[in-house]
C-alpha positions as CSV (number, residue, x, y, z in Angstrom):
1,M,131.1,106.6,122.6
2,V,132.3,105.4,119.4
3,E,135.7,105.5,118.7
4,L,136.7,106.0,115.0
5,G,140.1,105.5,113.5
6,S,142.5,103.1,112.6
7,P,146.2,103.6,114.0
8,V,148.7,103.6,111.2
9,T,152.2,103.9,111.5
10,A,154.9,106.6,110.0
11,N,156.5,103.5,108.1
12,E,153.5,102.6,106.5
13,T,152.3,106.1,105.6
14,A,155.6,106.7,104.1
15,D,155.3,103.1,102.2
16,A,151.8,104.5,100.8
17,I,153.4,108.0,99.9
18,G,156.2,106.3,98.1
19,R,153.9,104.2,95.9
20,I,151.8,107.1,95.0
21,T,154.4,109.6,94.2
22,G,157.1,107.1,93.2
23,Q,159.6,108.9,96.2
24,R,159.1,107.4,99.5
25,P,159.8,110.0,102.0
26,A,163.0,109.5,104.5
27,L,161.4,109.7,108.0
28,V,163.3,112.1,110.8
29,A,162.6,111.3,114.4
30,L,161.4,114.4,115.6
31,P,161.5,115.0,119.8
32,A,158.5,115.5,121.1
33,T,160.0,118.7,122.7
34,E,161.2,120.2,119.3
35,Q,157.6,119.7,117.6
36,A,156.2,123.3,118.0
37,A,159.5,125.3,117.1
38,T,160.0,122.7,114.3
39,L,156.0,123.2,113.3
40,R,156.1,127.1,113.5
41,G,159.2,127.2,111.6
42,L,157.1,125.3,108.6
43,G,154.6,128.3,109.1
44,V,152.3,126.4,111.5
45,P,150.5,129.1,114.2
46,P,151.9,129.1,117.7
47,P,149.0,127.7,119.1
48,A,148.2,125.2,116.8
49,A,152.2,124.1,116.9
50,A,151.7,123.9,120.5
51,L,148.7,121.5,120.7
52,F,149.9,119.2,118.3
53,Q,153.2,118.8,120.6
54,E,150.8,118.6,123.4
55,M,148.8,115.9,121.7
56,T,152.0,114.1,120.8
57,T,153.2,114.1,124.2
58,G,150.0,112.4,125.1
59,F,150.4,109.4,123.1
60,I,154.1,109.1,124.2
61,D,153.1,108.9,127.7
62,G,149.7,107.2,127.6
63,R,147.4,110.0,128.4
64,I,145.6,109.9,125.0
65,A,145.0,106.2,124.1
66,W,142.0,103.9,122.8
67,E,139.7,103.4,125.9
68,P,139.2,99.9,127.1
69,G,135.7,98.7,126.4
70,R,134.3,101.6,124.0
71,R,133.4,100.8,120.6
72,H,135.9,100.9,118.0
73,V,134.9,101.5,114.4
74,A,137.9,101.0,112.2
75,S,138.2,102.9,108.9
76,Q,137.2,101.2,105.9
77,T,139.2,103.5,103.4
78,S,143.0,102.7,103.8
79,I,145.8,105.2,104.4
80,E,147.0,104.7,100.6
81,E,143.4,105.7,99.1
82,T,143.2,108.8,101.4
83,L,146.6,110.2,100.6
84,R,146.0,109.5,96.8
85,G,142.8,111.3,97.2
86,L,144.6,114.0,99.0
87,L,148.0,114.1,96.9
88,S,146.1,114.3,93.7
89,R,143.8,117.4,94.6
90,P,145.5,120.5,92.6
91,Q,147.5,123.1,94.6
92,A,146.5,126.3,95.5
93,Q,148.0,129.4,93.7
94,S,149.8,131.5,96.4
């Protein structure tokens, strides 16, 4: 098994967004127990919101973590490069 990914903090992500857009988003601490309700309020379907909350809780309590002894392959693309591509895409018309 190969684990893919590179851990990036919320601050690193916010810094990258700030460099790209000229406005760094403010970070707000949200308890994991409130995530599903907040995501539903933003239009995320209830099953997806519940799964996101469960995943976050798993990271916090250690049920989800890099497994020792597994081959880890870090991304070669920086968070800034990834976000630059995502943030420059035209927004869909509603």
